[in-house]
N, C-alpha and C positions, 0 to 999 in steps of 0.2 A: 270865908271865899272857897274855900276846898268842899262845903258842903254843898254849894252853888254849881259847882262845877262837875261835880259825881251825876247829880240829875238829869243835867243836860246830855251829857256823854251817854248814859241809859238811854234816854230818848231817842238820840241820833243814832245809835246803835240800833234801836227797834227800827229806826224808819229807813235804815239801810236793807233792812231784811224783807221788810213787808211790800208788796207792788203799792207805792206811793203815788202813780199816775193817778189822772183824774178819770179816766175809762182805760178799763183792759182790752188786751186783744180781744180776747172772746168779744165783749160788748161791741167794742169797733167794729168786727166782721160782721157780727147782727145787724149793726146799724146798715151797713153797707150792702148785705144781703137783701136787707128788707127794701131801700131806696138808695141805690148806688148813684144814678143819674137820672132821674124821672122816675123810670120804669124799673122796678126791684126785681132782684133775681126769683123772689118767692113767688111772681107774679105767674111765671111758668114752671120752675121747678118745683114749687110748691113748698109748705112750712117744712118740710123735713127735708127737701134738698132731693127727693126720690122722683121727681118727674112729675107732670100733669099732661093734659090733651090741653094743647094750645088753642088748636082750630079743627072741627068736622065741617067736611065741606062733600058735595055730590059731584062725581066726574061721570062723564061717559065715556063708556068704553063699548065698542059692539054693541050700540044701541040700546044699552042698558045704563041707567045710572047706577052708580055703585058710590058708596059712602067710603071717604078718606079721611084720616086724620094725621094731624100734626101732634107729635106727642114729644116733649123736652125730654131729655135724657136723665136719668139717675147720675148726681154728681157726688154721690157721699162717698164714692172709692175711689176717686180720681186721684193720682198722682197730682203733687205740686206743680210738677216739670208740665205736665198734659193740661193741668187746669190753666198756667201760665199762657200755653201755645194758643188754648183755646180762645181764651179772653182776648190776645193779641192780634187775632187775625182781624183783617181788615174787611169793611163792611160788604164790597166787592166780592169776597171768597166765601161768604155766609149768607145763605138768603134767609135765616131766620132769626139767627142769634145776633141782637143789637152791636154795636161797636161804644164801649163804653168809658175809653182813652182813662183807664184805670192805674195808676203806680203799682210799683212791683210791692211795697207795703200795703195798698189796699187789697191786692190780690192774694199777698200771702194772709191777710187778715181776714178775708172773707174766707179762703180754704180751711183757715184755722179753724172758723169757725162751725162750717159744715163737717169738718173731721172731729171736733168734739162736743158736737149737737148732743148725741146720745148720752154723753157722758155725765151731763149737767142734770 
């Protein structure tokens, strides 16, 4: 009986030291970044989170047509607190950024993914 308990304890102790979750926080953040609620962050902020051109359009100013662009900002260096604040802005307050209704855990996972992307 002693010989059965010792291997069981060894496996149990190993399981406590390893990340035994189905999906890591990084993987969860990546999944949410790519498709949180329909349109993923990746569509505007790009694969690396450094921002992309969302749209270009012509505008008339003083009888001249000028090209304007809407560019998503770089989100790789934003603090978690600022990241939460931006994602919790109501739709009426942001003219471009969609409202995703993310939980704090989801926001923290996305931020973790973006913050650690270059380290992987």
